[in-house]
C-alpha positions as CSV (number, residue, x, y, z in Angstrom):
1,M,-1.7,-0.2,18.4
2,M,-1.9,3.0,16.4
3,Q,-0.4,6.1,18.0
4,Q,-2.6,9.1,18.5
5,T,-0.5,11.2,16.1
6,S,-0.8,8.5,13.4
7,L,-4.5,8.4,13.8
8,L,-4.7,12.2,13.4
9,A,-2.5,12.1,10.3
10,W,-4.7,9.3,8.9
11,L,-7.9,11.3,9.4
12,E,-6.3,14.4,7.9
13,V,-5.3,12.8,4.6
14,Q,-8.5,10.7,4.2
15,P,-10.5,13.4,2.3
16,K,-7.5,14.0,0.0
17,L,-7.4,10.3,-1.2
18,G,-9.3,8.7,-4.0
19,D,-11.4,5.6,-3.2
20,K,-8.9,3.1,-4.6
21,Q,-6.0,4.9,-2.9
22,R,-7.8,4.7,0.4
23,I,-8.5,0.9,-0.1
24,V,-4.8,0.2,-1.0
25,L,-3.6,2.2,2.0
26,S,-6.0,0.4,4.3
27,A,-4.7,-3.0,3.1
28,L,-1.1,-1.9,3.7
29,K,-2.0,-0.8,7.2
30,E,-2.9,-4.4,8.0
31,K,0.5,-5.8,6.8
32,P,3.2,-5.1,4.3
33,M,2.5,-6.5,0.8
34,C,3.9,-6.5,-2.7
35,N,1.9,-5.4,-5.7
36,Q,1.0,-9.0,-6.6
37,D,-0.2,-9.7,-3.0
38,L,-2.3,-6.5,-3.0
39,A,-3.9,-7.4,-6.4
40,A,-4.8,-10.9,-5.1
41,K,-6.1,-9.6,-1.8
42,L,-8.3,-6.9,-3.4
43,S,-9.2,-9.0,-6.5
44,W,-8.0,-6.1,-8.7
45,P,-5.8,-6.3,-11.8
46,I,-2.1,-5.5,-11.2
47,N,-2.4,-2.5,-13.5
48,T,-4.8,-1.0,-11.0
49,I,-2.5,-1.5,-8.1
50,T,0.8,-0.2,-9.5
51,P,-0.4,3.4,-10.2
52,R,-2.1,3.6,-6.8
53,I,1.2,2.6,-5.1
54,M,3.1,5.3,-7.1
55,E,0.5,7.9,-6.1
56,L,0.7,6.9,-2.5
57,R,4.5,7.0,-2.6
58,Q,4.4,10.5,-4.0
59,K,2.2,11.5,-1.1
60,K,4.7,9.8,1.2
61,L,1.9,7.6,2.6
62,V,3.6,4.3,1.4
63,V,7.2,3.4,1.8
64,E,9.4,0.4,1.0
65,H,9.3,-2.2,3.7
66,T,11.7,-4.8,2.3
67,K,12.6,-6.7,-0.9
68,A,12.0,-10.4,-1.2
69,R,11.5,-13.1,-3.8
70,S,7.9,-13.4,-5.1
71,R,6.2,-16.7,-4.5
72,E,4.6,-16.6,-7.9
73,T,7.6,-15.5,-10.1
74,G,10.7,-16.0,-8.0
75,R,11.7,-12.5,-8.9
76,L,12.8,-9.8,-6.4
77,V,9.8,-7.6,-5.5
78,I,9.3,-4.7,-3.2
79,Y,7.0,-5.1,-0.2
80,W,5.3,-1.9,0.7
81,R,4.0,-0.6,4.0
82,A,1.9,2.3,5.2
83,A,4.2,5.2,6.4
């Protein structure tokens, strides 16, 4: 359940976000995901996801959740979550 203050903060930043930023942030509000998972979920190329994550991190709207091995590559990846 979302706290009232979180909802107010979310509504406040909405007009300041681009469409793709808003979509990525919404997906991360559902559950933490790595860039590859986001690309698969949204059917976007990875090079569309990566800059949106960086932009959202700079706005402090996305933070690191954990690091884990990717199912696809076996490499260590960062799972992001909405702040």
